[in-house]
C-alpha angles and dihedrals in degrees: 000000000000090000091051091050090048091051095047091047091050090049089051093052090047092052092046090049091051092049093049089049091054093046092049095048109136117261122278105029096157140021118308120218116219112195118210109194094207140060122281117273101041126111094264091052092044095053094040092054091046093052096038090056092053094043088052088057095047096042098042086225129098118259103203125202118229113189111205105172127180145090095035091302095311095117095056094039090050090052091050093047089057097047126104112278097230101113095258096101119055131167129212111211138190129206089289085082091067096033101050097066088066095036104050127056088220132016130182095239141048107232091215104037109027099067145036110228116231104176144317094240102191142341132213136197121239120247133206112222138176139196110265090245090066107100097219112097099181137034091254089053093047093053090050092048093051092046090052091048110041117196092006099100137055140186124229112218133181092247145311111303097011112133092253089052090049091047092052090047092050092050089048090057098040096046094036094235123175093214134128128232114219110201118207130189093266142335095283096064090041093053091046091054091055093047088052091045091234084126112023098209136041142192113193142134112291103241100069091047100046099085091045091050093050090044091054095244090115135030117224114218104176143336125230096222125111089244133023119282118254085221093058107021094167094058117095126235117240089251091053087050089056100261108113124185092036099112118136138147138189117236120214109204138164126224139179127209114276110270096037107144114268091229089059092047090051093047091052093047092049094049094046091047090049090049093050092047094057109108096231091049092048091052093048095046095044090046088058091056101263127128113217115238107159093179124186120256088256094051093047091050089053090048091052091051091050097045097047087058094045098049093043086061093047092050092049094045092048090044090229113173134182110232 
């Protein structure tokens, strides 16, 4: 009887030891899924793939991109919100994360409760572009051209309620332009439509347009940042072009489902911050048109609170509605 009890006790200790070992396995011990709630080719996809590749190297585990485009990012963000909070599902978000709460009557996530912020990795100004066949070569010339040709021109944007879409809508109101905005499912398709001249004008985040501007496939007219971009130093800001109060940028942050262990959140933040601090990485990222932020989880949480309130006011004042 004593022998039986001893064996059972030994087995229990062994099982408990095995469970503890599994629970204490270093993170990550398997592949990590990184959801991008937009089509490939846009700024969120660009920075996600860049960071995922380097995380894969430092983790020794694959970080796999999962594009889930649709509904202004809501589909992918909803998928991430309902994922297991174990650190093996992450989501890279743009400014639609903080715009959508004020834009949609119902969204599949709570911007404050559904996620644990990790970091706002980078931010990028938006840029107005045109197909090279458009005769306007500056923002001032473009506005005059549109005013002289009502209903003829249209702007491609990455989607309803994205900061480029809101920027184009605000310009339309301020400059009294009879122009249409054409929302796409992400910056990649929007940029492609302007390159192909299906839509003659574009307003998108800067990174996906930079190589096409430098390659002569697109003409840059103005950026929406407070100062000129290091990636395109010859391109005027909107304020320099005579249109003040038009500043906007697109954040690129990374989140995990709420309830993800704090140690995992901190590990992810530290690794990403380390990646973004490397000189070769900084040069590459800045050259694409991003500004490095690498905020702490607490700073990113505060930014989310502030920007949800800010963009809700803009959406209401501009009377922007999702149909």
